[in-house]
C-alpha positions, 0 to 999 in steps of 0.5 A: 576398516578404521579409515571408512570409520573416519570417513563415514562419520566426517561425511555425517558432521559435515551433512550435520553442519550442511542441514544446521547451516540450511535449517535457519531457511527452513523456518523462515515464513514467505508471508508475515510474522503473527505478530505483524499480522496483529499489528495490521489487525489493529491498525486496520480495525480503525479503518471505515473499510478493513479489509481495503486497509488489510488487502494494502497491507499484506500486498506490501512486502516492507510490511513484513518488517513494520514494527509500529502504525506510523510506518504501516500507516506510511505502507497505506500512503504508499497504496495510495499514492500507487492508485493515484498513479494508475488513475493519472494514467488512466485518466490520460488514457480516456482523455482521448475521447470526445469530453478530453478535457473533463479526463485531462482535468482529473490526471491534473488532480490525481498528479496533485493528489500524489504530491500531497500523499507524498508530502503526508508521508514525510510528515508521518515518518516526522511524527507531525500527525497534524500535518500529515492529516492536513495533506491527506485533506488536500489529496482528498480535495483533489479526488472532490475536483475529479469524480464528481465532474465525471458522475456529472456528464451523463454520456461519460462511460468509465470502464470497471477497471476504473471506476474499481480504482475510483473506489478503491482510491477512496476507500483508501484515502478515508482509511488513511484518514481514519488511521492518522487521527488516531495515531 
């Protein structure tokens, strides 16, 4: 009888220890912590398009671990860079039509913008905010090479997806500029 009580006690102890070990996983949140949401809200509030800023930051798992506005701004820059990649590829795809040169120039412009954005990220990480802003301005210039050219050709029809991608890219660029101005 004493041996059954002892083995039941040991079993309960083992079960308790297993649950205690696993309990840390029950309390982890799959999304950002409340403090991170606050920091994102503060940062994106300064942007002209806070919804796009917030979507960008919440879509990147690294935002969960960001503890400063600079780290979150780097994530915004990565979002812009990802959109530049997508736009560069989309422009190459469109280059097969009759106005091939326009789209190839746009593809090159987005590739140049990506270089400027990577430079901005390096400057942000070094807390060189004026240089970061200057690099983002370079990315703005690259976009201005492409967007008006496409609009000027009446016969160019682009997909809604491409038009949306261009719009989000532009909104994120403005967002980054506004945020960097306030760092």
